[in-house]
SERO-4910 file (N, C-alpha, C, O; in steps of 0.05 Angstrom, whole numbers):
BEGIN
 pado doro    nc1    nc2    nc3   cac1   cac2   cac3    cc1    cc2    cc3    oc1    oc2    oc3
  Unk    A    476   -488    134    452   -475    124    455   -445    126    465   -435    146
  Unk    A    446   -430    105    449   -401    105    431   -389    126    411   -400    134
  Unk    A    440   -365    137    423   -351    156    395   -346    145    392   -339    121
  Unk    A    375   -349    162    348   -344    153    334   -367    139    312   -364    130
  Unk    A    348   -390    137    337   -412    122    331   -435    141    349   -446    154
  Unk    A    305   -442    143    297   -465    158    276   -479    142    261   -466    127
  Unk    A    273   -505    145    253   -520    130    225   -510    136    219   -503    159
  Unk    A    208   -508    116    180   -501    120    162   -525    121    165   -543    105
  Unk    A    144   -526    141    124   -547    140    106   -544    116    102   -522    107
  Unk    A     96   -567    105     81   -566     80     57   -548     82     50   -534     63
  Unk    A     43   -548    105     19   -532    107     25   -503    107      8   -487     97
  Unk    A     49   -495    116     56   -466    115     64   -458     88     58   -436     79
  Unk    A     78   -476     74     88   -469     47     65   -467     27     67   -452      8
  Unk    A     45   -483     30     24   -484     11     -4   -478     23    -23   -492     17
  Unk    A     -5   -458     40    -31   -450     52    -33   -421     56    -13   -407     62
  Unk    A    -57   -410     53    -63   -382     59    -72   -381     88    -95   -386     95
  Unk    A    -53   -374    106    -58   -375    134    -69   -348    145    -75   -330    129
  Unk    A    -70   -346    171    -82   -322    183    -66   -297    178    -77   -275    178
  Unk    A    -40   -300    173    -23   -276    167    -24   -268    138    -13   -246    131
  Unk    A    -36   -284    121    -38   -276     93    -59   -255     90    -83   -260     94
  Unk    A    -50   -230     83    -69   -208     81    -78   -202     53    -98   -187     49
  Unk    A    -65   -213     33    -74   -210      5    -65   -235    -10    -42   -243     -9
  Unk    A    -84   -246    -26    -78   -269    -42    -93   -268    -68   -118   -270    -68
  Unk    A    -78   -263    -90    -91   -260   -116    -82   -284   -134    -60   -285   -142
  Unk    A   -101   -302   -139    -96   -325   -156    -96   -316   -186    -83   -329   -202
  Unk    A   -110   -295   -192   -112   -287   -220   -129   -305   -237   -125   -306   -261
  Unk    A   -147   -319   -225   -164   -338   -239   -190   -324   -249   -201   -307   -235
  Unk    A   -199   -332   -272   -224   -322   -283   -228   -330   -312   -213   -347   -322
  Unk    A   -247   -318   -325   -251   -323   -354   -231   -307   -370   -222   -286   -361
  Unk    A   -224   -316   -394   -206   -301   -411   -218   -273   -417   -241   -271   -426
  Unk    A   -203   -252   -411   -212   -225   -415   -228   -214   -392   -239   -192   -394
  Unk    A   -230   -229   -370   -246   -220   -347   -233   -196   -334   -209   -192   -335
  Unk    A   -250   -180   -321   -240   -155   -308   -244   -155   -278   -240   -135   -265
  Unk    A   -251   -178   -267   -253   -181   -238   -229   -196   -227   -223   -218   -236
  Unk    A   -215   -184   -208   -192   -196   -194   -201   -201   -165   -207   -183   -151
  Unk    A   -200   -226   -157   -211   -234   -131   -189   -238   -111   -168   -251   -116
  Unk    A   -193   -226    -87   -175   -231    -65   -185   -256    -50   -207   -256    -39
  Unk    A   -168   -277    -49   -176   -302    -36   -164   -304     -8   -165   -326      4
  Unk    A   -154   -282      4   -146   -283     32   -170   -282     49   -193   -280     40
  Unk    A   -166   -284     75   -188   -283     94   -203   -256     93   -226   -254    101
  Unk    A   -189   -235     82   -200   -208     81   -221   -205     59   -239   -189     61
  Unk    A   -217   -220     37   -235   -218     14   -239   -189      5   -261   -180      1
  Unk    A   -217   -175      2   -218   -147     -6   -229   -145    -35   -224   -161    -52
  Unk    A   -244   -123    -39   -253   -117    -66   -231   -100    -79   -226    -77    -71
  Unk    A   -218   -111    -99   -195    -97   -111   -205    -76   -130   -225    -79   -144
  Unk    A   -190    -53   -131   -195    -33   -151   -178    -40   -175   -154    -42   -174
  Unk    A   -192    -45   -197   -179    -56   -221   -179    -35   -244   -200    -25   -251
  Unk    A   -155    -30   -255   -153    -12   -277   -137    -26   -300   -114    -31   -297
  Unk    A   -151    -33   -321   -139    -44   -345   -123    -70   -340   -103    -76   -354
  Unk    A   -131    -85   -320   -120   -111   -314   -141   -132   -321   -164   -129   -313
  Unk    A   -133   -152   -336   -152   -173   -343   -141   -201   -336   -117   -204   -333
  Unk    A   -159   -220   -333   -150   -248   -331   -146   -259   -359   -163   -254   -377
  Unk    A   -124   -273   -363   -117   -281   -390   -107   -310   -391    -93   -320   -374
  Unk    A   -115   -324   -413   -105   -351   -418    -79   -351   -434    -68   -372   -439
  Unk    A    -70   -327   -442    -46   -325   -459    -21   -336   -446     -4   -348   -458
  Unk    A    -20   -331   -419      3   -342   -403     -8   -347   -375    -22   -330   -364
  Unk    A     -2   -370   -364    -12   -376   -338      7   -396   -325     19   -413   -338
  Unk    A     11   -392   -299     28   -411   -284     11   -433   -271     18   -456   -274
  Unk    A    -10   -424   -257    -28   -443   -245    -57   -434   -251    -62   -411   -254
  Unk    A    -74   -453   -252   -102   -447   -257   -108   -440   -286    -91   -442   -303
  Unk    A   -133   -431   -291   -141   -426   -319   -130   -401   -331   -127   -399   -356
  Unk    A   -123   -381   -315   -113   -355   -325    -93   -343   -306    -89   -353   -284
  Unk    A    -80   -321   -315    -64   -304   -298    -74   -276   -301    -93   -271   -316
  Unk    A    -61   -257   -288    -68   -228   -290    -50   -215   -311    -26   -217   -309
  Unk    A    -63   -202   -330    -48   -190   -352    -47   -160   -348    -67   -146   -343
  Unk    A    -22   -149   -351    -17   -120   -347     -5   -109   -374     13   -121   -385
  Unk    A    -17    -87   -383    -11    -77   -410     14    -60   -413     22    -53   -435
  Unk    A     27    -52   -390     51    -36   -392     47     -6   -394     67      9   -393
  Unk    A     22      3   -396     17     32   -399     -3     43   -379     -2     66   -373
  Unk    A    -22     26   -370    -42     36   -352    -53     16   -331    -69     23   -315
  Unk    A    -43     -9   -333    -54    -30   -315    -45    -27   -287    -21    -23   -282
  Unk    A    -63    -29   -268    -56    -28   -240    -78    -40   -223   -101    -41   -231
  Unk    A    -70    -50   -199    -89    -60   -179    -83    -45   -153    -60    -42   -146
  Unk    A   -104    -37   -139   -100    -26   -112   -120    -39    -93   -142    -48   -101
  Unk    A   -113    -38    -67   -131    -47    -46   -150    -24    -39   -143     -1    -45
  Unk    A   -173    -29    -27   -191     -8    -20   -182      9      3   -173     -2     24
  Unk    A   -185     35      1   -181     54     23   -154     50     37   -135     41     25
  Unk    A   -153     58     62   -129     56     78   -132     33     98   -150     33    114
  Unk    A   -114     14     96   -118    -11    110    -95    -16    130    -72    -17    121
  Unk    A   -100    -18    155    -80    -23    175    -68    -51    172    -46    -56    183
  Unk    A    -81    -68    158    -71    -96    154    -44    -96    139    -29   -115    141
  Unk    A    -38    -74    124    -13    -73    109      8    -55    123     27    -46    110
  Unk    A      5    -50    148     25    -35    163     46    -55    171     43    -70    190
  Unk    A     69    -54    157     90    -74    161    106    -69    187    117    -88    199
  Unk    A    107    -44    196    121    -37    220    150    -47    220    164    -43    200
  Unk    A    159    -59    241    187    -69    243    187   -100    243    207   -112    247
  Unk    A    163   -112    238    161   -141    241    168   -156    215    176   -144    195
  Unk    A    164   -182    217    170   -199    194    147   -196    173    124   -190    180
  Unk    A    154   -201    148    134   -201    127    145   -215    103    169   -221    101
  Unk    A    127   -221     84    134   -235     59    118   -223     36     94   -219     39
  Unk    A    131   -218     14    118   -211    -11    128   -230    -33    152   -232    -37
  Unk    A    109   -243    -47    118   -263    -67     97   -265    -89     74   -259    -86
  Unk    A    107   -273   -113     89   -275   -136    104   -290   -158    129   -294   -157
  Unk    A     89   -299   -177    100   -308   -203     97   -286   -223     76   -273   -225
  Unk    A    119   -281   -238    119   -259   -258    130   -268   -284    151   -282   -285
  Unk    A    116   -261   -306    124   -268   -333    125   -242   -349    104   -233   -358
  Unk    A    149   -230   -353    150   -204   -366    147   -206   -396    157   -224   -409
  Unk    A    132   -186   -407    130   -183   -436    150   -162   -446    156   -161   -470
  Unk    A    161   -146   -427    182   -127   -434    201   -126   -411    193   -127   -387
  Unk    A    227   -123   -417    247   -120   -397    263    -94   -401    287    -94   -397
  Unk    A    249    -74   -410    261    -47   -413    251    -28   -392    228    -29   -385
  Unk    A    269    -12   -382    261      9   -362    255     -2   -335    258    -26   -329
  Unk    A    246     16   -317    239     10   -290    209      4   -289    193     20   -299
  Unk    A    202    -18   -277    173    -26   -275    168    -38   -247    183    -56   -238
  Unk    A    147    -30   -235    141    -38   -207    121    -60   -205     99    -58   -216
  Unk    A    129    -82   -192    111   -104   -187     92    -97   -164     68    -98   -167
  Unk    A    104    -90   -141     89    -83   -117    102    -59   -104    127    -58   -101
  Unk    A     86    -39    -97     97    -15    -85     79     -5    -63     55     -1    -67
  Unk    A     90     -3    -38     75      7    -15     76     37    -12     63     48      6
  Unk    A     90     51    -30     94     80    -27     72     96    -40     59     87    -59
  Unk    A     68    121    -31     55    142    -46     70    168    -44     62    189    -54
  Unk    A     94    166    -32    113    188    -29    140    176    -24    144    152    -28
  Unk    A    159    192    -15    186    182     -9    188    171     19    210    168     30
  Unk    A    165    166     32    164    157     59    176    129     62    181    115     42
  Unk    A    181    120     86    192     94     91    172     72     83    153     66     97
  Unk    A    176     61     59    159     40     49    176     21     32    197     27     23
  Unk    A    164     -3     27    177    -24     12    168    -24    -17    145    -18    -23
  Unk    A    186    -32    -35    178    -36    -63    193    -59    -75    216    -65    -68
  Unk    A    181    -72    -95    193    -94   -111    189    -86   -140    167    -80   -148
  Unk    A    211    -86   -155    209    -76   -183    230    -90   -201    248   -104   -191
  Unk    A    227    -85   -227    247    -93   -246    260    -68   -257    248    -47   -259
  Unk    A    285    -71   -265    300    -49   -278    315    -61   -301    337    -72   -298
  Unk    A    302    -59   -325    313    -74   -348    310   -104   -342    288   -114   -337
  Unk    A    332   -118   -344    331   -147   -339    336   -155   -310    339   -179   -304
  Unk    A    338   -135   -293    345   -140   -265    321   -139   -247    302   -124   -252
  Unk    A    321   -155   -226    300   -153   -205    312   -137   -182    335   -141   -175
  Unk    A    296   -119   -170    307   -102   -149    287   -100   -126    262   -101   -130
  Unk    A    298    -98   -102    283    -93    -77    293    -67    -65    317    -62    -65
  Unk    A    274    -51    -55    283    -26    -43    264    -17    -20    242    -27    -18
  Unk    A    275      1     -4    259     15     16    272     41     23    295     45     16
  Unk    A    257     59     35    266     87     39    274    100     13    291    117     11
  Unk    A    260     91     -9    264    101    -36    292     96    -47    301    108    -66
  Unk    A    306     76    -35    333     68    -44    333     39    -51    321     22    -37
  Unk    A    346     32    -73    348      4    -80    368    -10    -62    390      1    -57
  Unk    A    361    -33    -51    378    -47    -31    389    -73    -42    411    -81    -34
  Unk    A    375    -87    -59    384   -112    -70    380   -112   -100    358   -105   -110
  Unk    A    400   -118   -116    399   -119   -145    410   -146   -154    431   -154   -144
  Unk    A    396   -159   -172    408   -184   -181    389   -199   -200    366   -192   -204
  Unk    A    400   -220   -211    386   -238   -229    381   -226   -257    380   -201   -259
  Unk    A    378   -242   -277    373   -233   -304    347   -244   -314    343   -268   -314
  Unk    A    328   -226   -322    302   -235   -331    301   -235   -361    314   -219   -374
  Unk    A    284   -253   -372    279   -254   -401    249   -253   -405    234   -261   -388
  Unk    A    241   -243   -428    212   -243   -434    201   -271   -439    216   -289   -448
  Unk    A    176   -274   -433    163   -299   -439    170   -322   -421    165   -345   -427
  Unk    A    181   -316   -397    190   -336   -378    178   -331   -351    177   -308   -342
  Unk    A    168   -351   -337    157   -348   -311    179   -348   -290    197   -365   -290
  Unk    A    178   -329   -271    197   -326   -249    181   -325   -223    162   -311   -220
  Unk    A    191   -341   -204    180   -340   -177    197   -320   -160    220   -326   -154
  Unk    A    185   -297   -153    200   -276   -139    190   -275   -111    166   -274   -105
  Unk    A    208   -275    -92    201   -276    -64    220   -259    -47    244   -262    -49
  Unk    A    209   -241    -30    224   -226    -11    212   -230     16    187   -227     19
  Unk    A    228   -235     36    218   -236     64    238   -223     83    262   -224     78
  Unk    A    227   -212    104    244   -201    126    240   -217    151    217   -222    159
  Unk    A    262   -226    162    261   -240    188    284   -232    205    307   -232    196
  Unk    A    278   -225    230    299   -218    249    317   -195    240    341   -194    246
  Unk    A    305   -176    225    320   -153    217    337   -156    192    354   -139    185
  Unk    A    334   -178    178    348   -183    152    328   -190    131    310   -207    136
  Unk    A    331   -179    107    314   -185     85    328   -203     65    352   -200     60
  Unk    A    313   -221     52    324   -240     33    308   -239      7    283   -240      8
  Unk    A    321   -237    -15    308   -238    -41    315   -264    -55    339   -271    -58
  Unk    A    295   -278    -65    298   -303    -79    286   -302   -106    266   -288   -110
  Unk    A    297   -316   -125    286   -318   -152    288   -346   -161    310   -357   -164
  Unk    A    265   -359   -167    264   -387   -176    280   -406   -158    294   -424   -168
  Unk    A    279   -401   -132    292   -419   -113    321   -413   -107    333   -428    -91
  Unk    A    332   -393   -119    360   -385   -114    361   -359    -99    347   -340   -106
  Unk    A    378   -357    -79    381   -333    -64    396   -312    -80    419   -316    -89
  Unk    A    383   -289    -85    395   -267   -101    413   -251    -83    435   -243    -91
  Unk    A    403   -245    -58    419   -228    -40    404   -223    -14    380   -230    -12
  Unk    A    418   -212      5    405   -205     30    414   -177     39    435   -167     29
  Unk    A    400   -165     57    406   -138     66    395   -134     94    375   -145    101
  Unk    A    410   -118    110    399   -110    136    374    -93    132    375    -73    118
  Unk    A    352   -102    143    327    -88    140    313    -85    167    298   -102    175
  Unk    A    320    -63    181    308    -58    207    289    -33    205    282    -21    225
  Unk    A    282    -26    180    265     -3    176    239     -6    190    226    -27    190
  Unk    A    230     16    203    203     17    214    185     28    192    183     53    188
  Unk    A    172     10    177    156     19    155    131     34    165    117     24    183
  Unk    A    127     57    155    104     73    163     78     60    155     78     42    138
  Unk    A     56     69    167     30     58    161     25     60    131     31     81    119
  Unk    A     14     39    119      9     38     91    -10     61     82    -32     63     94
  Unk    A     -2     77     63    -19    100     54    -45     90     41    -49     66     36
  Unk    A    -63    109     35    -88    102     22    -84     87     -4    -67     95    -20
  Unk    A    -99     66     -8    -98     49    -32    -71     38    -37    -63     34    -60
  Unk    A    -56     31    -16    -30     18    -20    -31     -7     -3    -43     -8     18
  Unk    A    -18    -29    -13      1    -29    -36    -13    -26    -63    -37    -32    -65
  Unk    A      2    -17    -82     -7    -16   -110      9    -36   -125     33    -40   -121
  Unk    A     -5    -50   -143      7    -72   -158      8    -65   -187    -13    -60   -199
  Unk    A     32    -64   -199     34    -60   -228     45    -34   -236     50    -30   -260
  Unk    A     50    -15   -217     62     10   -225     76     24   -202     73     15   -179
  Unk    A     90     45   -208    103     62   -188     82     73   -168     61     83   -177
  Unk    A     87     72   -142     68     81   -123     69    111   -119     51    122   -107
  Unk    A     90    124   -128     93    153   -124     85    170   -148     83    194   -145
  Unk    A     81    157   -171     72    171   -195     60    151   -214     66    127   -213
  Unk    A     43    161   -232     30    143   -251     48    137   -274     44    147   -297
  Unk    A     68    120   -269     87    112   -290    100     86   -282     93     74   -261
  Unk    A    118     76   -298    133     52   -293    115     28   -289    118     13   -269
  Unk    A     96     24   -307     77      2   -307     91    -24   -316    107    -23   -335
  Unk    A     83    -46   -304     94    -72   -314     79    -80   -339     56    -74   -343
  Unk    A     94    -94   -356     82   -106   -380     87   -136   -378    110   -146   -379
  Unk    A     65   -151   -376     68   -180   -373     46   -191   -356     23   -181   -355
  Unk    A     52   -213   -341     32   -228   -327     41   -233   -298     65   -239   -293
  Unk    A     22   -232   -280     27   -239   -252      8   -262   -245    -15   -264   -254
  Unk    A     18   -280   -228      1   -302   -218      8   -307   -189     31   -304   -181
  Unk    A    -11   -316   -174     -7   -325   -146      8   -304   -129     28   -310   -117
  Unk    A     -2   -279   -130     11   -258   -114      1   -260    -85    -23   -262    -80
  Unk    A     20   -259    -66     13   -262    -38     29   -243    -21     53   -240    -25
  Unk    A     16   -230     -2     29   -212     18     22   -223     45     -2   -225     53
  Unk    A     42   -229     61     40   -240     88     51   -220    107     74   -211    104
  Unk    A     36   -212    128     45   -192    147     46   -205    174     27   -217    184
  Unk    A     70   -202    187     74   -213    214     88   -240    214     92   -252    235
  Unk    A     95   -250    190    109   -275    188    126   -276    163    118   -267    142
  Unk    A    150   -286    166    168   -291    143    165   -320    134    169   -338    150
  Unk    A    158   -324    109    157   -351     98    186   -357     90    194   -353     67
  Unk    A    201   -368    109    230   -370    106    238   -392     86    226   -414     86
  Unk    A    258   -387     70    268   -406     51    259   -399     23    241   -383     19
  Unk    A    272   -412      4    267   -405    -24    253   -427    -40    253   -426    -65
  Unk    A    240   -446    -26    227   -467    -41    207   -457    -61    191   -439    -55
  Unk    A    207   -468    -85    189   -459   -106    163   -475   -105    163   -500   -106
  Unk    A    140   -461   -103    114   -475   -101    109   -492   -126    115   -483   -148
  Unk    A     98   -515   -122     90   -533   -144     60   -532   -149     51   -547   -166
  Unk    A     46   -516   -135     17   -514   -138      8   -486   -129     24   -472   -116
  Unk    A    -16   -478   -135    -26   -452   -126    -30   -452    -96    -34   -473    -83
  Unk    A    -30   -428    -84    -36   -426    -56    -65   -434    -51    -82   -429    -68
  Unk    A    -70   -446    -29    -97   -456    -23   -108   -441      2   -131   -446     10
***
């Protein structure tokens, strides 16, 4: 068995537990402008040009649609719940790109070049980075296809998975600084208003203090 891989109990793999700090199902009416956080925190999301859409969906009636030019989601104010520190964490989502050109950020904890984590695409590639440097590059993305993207850090090593296959791993002992105001930001570059994603996100989840180890692909929405 590869390092960092252990079987997950079913309740852990398919449950929003106490360490789940953000959970966006992306469910709503077609064209809806309310994005609900279904974690225990029930955060009120700041929504800019993101809608719930029936055009593409992985689970449930809709997914979250991003227009590639102005769509973004942020959490309210400055939240200590997203202070990753040196501990374990997991960031995962389903992504269906409408464009695979340029650099586009799925999730970004930065608002400067400070020690923070980001998940992005670069053309047809999926990338993970921190300290403003790309650390893992791999996989080939196509438009109109759903991809399950997952990164977790456990025991000082980070693992990137795509659709159940391990893309790569990297030593990740970074002490991530406290999450800045309105971060993480979903759908664009955290350091400047550019690099917006074009496409759809579904079942986005951020877990702090626990690595959801392994690359198993969910067969149902998080509960």
